[in-house]
C-alpha positions in Angstrom: 7.8 11.0 15.0 5.1 10.9 17.7 2.9 7.9 18.0 0.0 8.2 15.5 -3.6 7.9 16.7 -6.1 5.5 15.3 -7.5 8.1 12.8 -4.1 8.6 11.3 -3.2 4.9 11.2 -6.5 4.0 9.5 -6.8 6.9 7.0 -9.7 8.7 8.7 -7.6 11.9 8.7 -5.1 13.2 6.1 -3.2 15.8 8.2 0.0 13.7 8.0 0.1 13.8 4.1 0.9 17.5 3.7 3.0 17.0 0.5 2.4 15.4 -2.9 4.2 14.1 -5.9 2.7 13.4 -9.3 -0.6 14.7 -7.8 -0.6 12.0 -5.1 -0.6 13.1 -1.5 2.1 11.5 0.7 4.0 12.1 3.9 6.5 15.0 3.4 9.4 12.7 4.4 8.3 10.1 1.8 8.2 12.8 -0.9 11.6 14.1 -0.1 13.2 10.6 -0.3 11.2 9.6 -3.4 12.3 12.8 -5.2 15.9 11.9 -4.7 15.3 8.4 -5.9 13.3 9.7 -8.9 16.2 11.9 -9.9 18.6 9.0 -9.7 16.3 6.8 -11.8 16.1 9.6 -14.4 19.8 9.7 -14.6 19.7 5.9 -15.4 17.0 6.4 -18.1 13.9 5.5 -16.1 10.8 7.8 -15.8 9.8 6.8 -12.3 6.3 8.1 -11.4 3.7 7.6 -8.7 0.4 6.0 -9.7 -1.1 6.0 -6.2 -0.1 7.5 -2.8 -2.3 8.2 0.2 -5.7 6.5 0.2 -8.3 7.6 2.7 -10.4 5.2 4.8 -13.4 6.4 2.8 -11.8 5.4 -0.5 -10.8 2.0 0.8 -14.3 1.6 2.2 -15.8 2.2 -1.3 -13.4 -0.3 -2.9 -14.3 -2.9 -0.3 -18.0 -2.2 -0.6 -18.0 -2.6 -4.4 -16.2 -5.9 -4.2 -18.4 -7.3 -1.4 -21.5 -6.2 -3.2 -20.3 -8.1 -6.3 -20.4 -11.3 -4.3 -24.2 -11.1 -3.7 -26.0 -11.9 -0.5 -24.4 -14.1 2.2 -21.0 -14.5 0.5 -18.9 -17.5 1.5 -15.8 -17.1 3.7 -13.5 -18.1 0.8 -15.0 -15.4 -1.4 -14.4 -12.7 1.1 -10.9 -13.9 1.7 -10.3 -13.8 -2.0 -10.9 -10.0 -1.9 -8.3 -9.7 0.8 -5.7 -11.4 -1.4 -5.8 -8.3 -3.6 -7.4 -5.5 -1.6 -7.0 -4.3 2.0 -9.7 -4.1 4.5 -10.9 -0.5 5.1 -8.5 1.0 7.7 -5.9 -1.7 7.0 -4.3 -0.4 3.8 -0.6 0.7 4.1 -1.7 3.5 1.7 -3.4 5.2 4.7 0.0 6.0 6.1 1.5 8.3 3.4 4.6 6.0 3.4 3.5 3.6 0.7 3.1 4.2 -3.0 2.5 2.4 -6.3 5.1 3.2 -9.0 5.6 2.8 -12.8 7.6 4.0 -15.7 5.5 6.6 -17.5 7.6 6.8 -20.6 8.0 3.1 -21.0 4.3 2.6 -20.6 3.6 4.9 -23.5 -0.1 4.8 -24.6 -0.8 1.7 -22.7 -3.1 1.9 -19.6 -1.4 1.0 -16.4 -3.0 -2.1 -14.9 -0.8 -2.6 -11.8 -0.5 -6.3 -12.6 2.7 -8.5 -12.2 3.2 -9.0 -15.9 4.0 -5.3 -16.4 7.0 -5.6 -14.1 8.6 -8.9 -15.2 10.8 -9.6 -18.2 9.1 -8.2 -21.3 6.8 -5.9 -19.4 7.0 -2.2 -19.9 8.1 -1.5 -16.3 10.5 -4.4 -16.1 13.7 -2.3 -16.6 12.6 0.2 -13.9 11.8 -2.7 -11.5 15.2 -4.2 -12.1 16.8 -0.8 -11.4 14.7 -0.4 -8.2 15.7 -3.8 -7.0 19.3 -2.7 -7.1 18.9 0.9 -5.8 15.6 1.4 -3.8 17.3 0.4 -0.5 19.7 3.3 -0.9 16.8 5.6 -0.4 15.1 3.5 2.3 12.4 2.1 0.1 11.4 -1.6 0.1 8.7 -4.0 -1.0 6.4 -5.0 1.8 4.6 -7.5 -0.5 7.7 -8.9 -2.2 6.5 -12.5 -1.9 3.3 -14.5 -1.2 3.3 -15.2 2.5 -0.3 -16.5 2.5 -1.8 -13.0 2.9 -1.6 -10.2 0.4 -0.5 -11.2 -3.1 3.0 -10.0 -4.3 2.9 -6.4 -5.6 6.1 -5.5 -7.5 4.8 -1.9 -8.0 4.2 -1.2 -4.2 7.1 0.5 -2.4 7.2 1.6 1.2 9.4 4.3 2.7 10.7 2.6 5.9 11.5 5.6 8.1 7.8 6.5 7.9 6.1 3.1 7.6 8.0 1.3 10.3 6.8 3.6 13.2 3.2 3.3 11.8 3.5 -0.5 11.5 4.8 -0.9 15.0 2.1 1.4 16.4 -0.8 -0.2 14.5 -3.0 -2.6 16.5 -6.2 -4.5 16.0 -7.9 -2.2 18.4 -7.0 0.8 16.2 -8.6 -0.9 13.2 -11.7 -1.9 15.1 -12.1 1.7 16.4 -12.2 2.8 12.7 -14.8 0.2 11.8 -17.0 1.3 14.7 -16.8 4.9 13.4 -17.6 4.0 9.8 -18.7 0.4 9.6 -17.7 -1.5 6.4 -19.7 -4.1 4.5 -19.6 -7.6 6.0 -19.0 -5.9 9.4 -20.1 -8.9 11.5 -17.8 -11.2 9.5 -14.9 -8.8 9.8 -15.4 -8.5 13.6 -15.7 -12.2 14.1 -12.5 -13.0 12.1 -10.6 -9.8 13.1 -7.7 -11.3 15.0 -6.9 -13.9 12.3 -7.4 -11.3 9.5 -5.1 -8.8 11.1 -2.4 -11.4 11.6 -2.6 -12.7 8.1 -3.2 -9.6 6.0 -1.7 -6.8 8.0 1.3 -8.3 9.8 2.6 -10.8 7.2 4.8 -8.4 5.3 8.5 -8.2 4.5 10.9 -6.8 7.0 12.3 -3.3 6.2 16.0 -3.1 5.3 18.2 -3.0 8.3 19.9 0.2 7.1 16.6 2.1 6.8 15.4 4.7 9.3 
């Protein structure tokens, strides 16, 4: 895989997500591996589906804008940081890469609306059996959880899987300079605050993730 440019790393282009599954655009390699895992899950009685795949910079920008606007004028640092516990900065979402996806068990969910909240994936939750199966088998297909624990940055996300052979080259290539280039091209809300805090925010919310399995790639 050639080194991706800043527009690819930050979701400003979608040329790298030329395939899709369940209507969600993803990197072709991610789709191929996920399809194999989906078939294995089906054999074990789980209806593994994708709720969210690639997300553009513009989409993440809109999410960020809505949450910042809800804080009113001159939001405090702690309020802006609270957004980042649950939502990525525009340009900093792993969903920009086509390697990361949110999953659920469609059949087990039934008529319930998917919330993408932890209770859905722990004992008693509709997606708990699928999550248990994935914990045993996802590594066989080179998928892992980048947000498997609270490291003081992004909150744990049991629904969020990453395909290591695609995500690792992106993660290694991604720098603060790439992110700031995207911000200059399409400035986000609270731009001055983001620029002022950029090195700390990048270290805390982009780099504090789980390591990929050693047998991936």
